[in-house]
C-alpha positions as CSV (number, residue, x, y, z in Angstrom):
1,M,9.7,-6.9,5.2
2,R,7.0,-8.6,3.2
3,L,3.4,-9.2,4.1
4,R,3.0,-13.0,3.9
5,R,-0.1,-14.2,5.8
6,R,-3.6,-14.1,4.3
7,A,-4.8,-12.5,7.5
8,D,-2.4,-9.6,7.1
9,F,-3.5,-9.0,3.5
10,D,-7.2,-9.2,4.7
11,K,-6.5,-6.6,7.4
12,V,-5.2,-4.1,4.8
13,F,-8.0,-4.8,2.3
14,R,-10.8,-4.6,4.9
15,G,-9.5,-1.9,7.3
16,G,-7.2,0.2,5.2
17,R,-7.5,3.3,3.0
18,S,-6.9,3.2,-0.7
19,W,-5.8,5.4,-3.6
20,N,-5.5,4.5,-7.2
21,N,-4.3,5.8,-10.6
22,G,-4.2,4.3,-14.1
23,L,-1.5,1.7,-13.2
24,L,-1.8,0.8,-9.5
25,V,-3.9,0.7,-6.4
26,L,-2.3,1.6,-3.1
27,R,-3.8,0.3,0.1
28,I,-2.4,1.1,3.6
29,V,-3.2,0.4,7.2
30,A,-1.1,1.3,10.3
31,N,0.7,-1.5,12.1
32,D,2.3,-1.7,15.6
33,L,5.8,-2.4,14.3
34,D,8.8,-0.2,13.9
35,H,9.0,-1.0,10.2
36,N,6.8,-1.3,7.1
37,R,5.6,-4.5,5.5
38,Y,4.9,-4.6,1.8
39,G,2.7,-6.8,-0.3
40,F,2.3,-6.8,-4.1
41,V,-0.8,-8.2,-5.9
42,T,-0.5,-9.1,-9.5
43,S,-3.4,-11.1,-10.9
44,K,-3.2,-13.5,-13.8
45,R,-5.0,-11.0,-15.9
46,L,-1.8,-9.0,-15.9
47,G,0.0,-11.6,-18.0
48,N,2.0,-14.8,-17.7
49,A,4.3,-15.5,-14.7
50,V,7.3,-13.7,-16.4
51,V,5.3,-10.5,-16.7
52,R,3.8,-10.7,-13.2
53,N,7.2,-11.4,-11.6
54,R,8.9,-8.6,-13.6
55,T,6.3,-6.2,-12.5
56,R,6.7,-7.2,-8.8
57,R,10.5,-6.9,-9.0
58,R,10.2,-3.4,-10.5
59,L,7.7,-2.4,-7.8
60,R,10.0,-3.8,-5.0
61,E,12.9,-1.8,-6.4
62,V,10.9,1.4,-6.6
63,I,9.8,1.0,-2.9
64,R,13.3,0.1,-1.8
65,V,14.8,3.5,-2.7
66,L,11.9,5.8,-1.6
67,P,11.9,7.6,1.8
68,I,8.6,6.1,3.2
69,A,7.2,6.7,6.7
70,T,7.4,3.7,9.0
71,S,4.8,1.5,10.8
72,W,2.6,0.8,7.9
73,D,1.3,-2.3,6.1
74,I,1.3,-1.4,2.4
75,V,-0.3,-3.4,-0.5
76,I,0.2,-2.3,-4.1
77,S,-2.1,-4.0,-6.6
78,T,-1.5,-3.7,-10.3
79,K,-4.0,-2.9,-13.0
80,R,-3.6,-4.3,-16.5
81,A,-1.9,-1.3,-17.9
82,A,1.0,-1.9,-15.5
83,A,2.2,-4.8,-17.7
84,E,3.1,-2.4,-20.5
85,A,4.5,0.3,-18.3
86,D,8.3,0.8,-18.2
87,F,10.2,1.4,-15.0
88,P,10.0,5.2,-14.9
89,Q,6.2,5.0,-15.4
90,L,5.8,2.6,-12.5
91,R,8.1,4.8,-10.4
92,T,6.1,7.9,-11.2
93,A,2.8,6.0,-10.4
94,V,4.1,4.8,-7.0
95,V,5.5,8.2,-6.0
96,Q,2.2,9.8,-7.0
97,L,0.2,7.4,-4.8
98,L,2.5,7.6,-1.8
99,Q,2.4,11.4,-2.0
100,R,-1.4,11.4,-2.1
101,A,-1.4,9.0,0.9
102,G,1.1,11.3,2.8
103,L,3.7,8.5,3.3
104,L,6.8,10.1,1.7
105,T,9.0,11.6,4.5
106,R,10.8,13.8,2.1
107,P,10.6,14.5,-1.7
108,A,11.4,11.5,-3.8
109,P,14.9,11.6,-5.3
110,V,15.1,12.5,-9.0
111,E,15.5,9.5,-11.3
112,G,19.0,9.2,-12.5
113,A,20.5,11.6,-9.9
114,T,23.6,10.5,-8.1
115,R,23.8,10.4,-4.3
């Protein structure tokens, strides 16, 4: 599910913990639901709408396949360098941040491996 309301984003930004690396900033706060909610923040400094939307699509795909613990509101904000990053770089950055936050329930699958 997605974070949609301004109040939900504000809750994560004000009350959550954060981790960052060269490409992304991860912010999390616990929720009372049995599922996660995700929000992606891409400012206009990242690039035009095509670049921002491509970056969000890539991040959604990375999140979709990862084994992430439930009951969290998660916001991923991009830094300027994320616009030039390819998919494997974004995936590595997200996995690194989720590991640091302790949200991966098992090791992330290896890129390109079959199920």
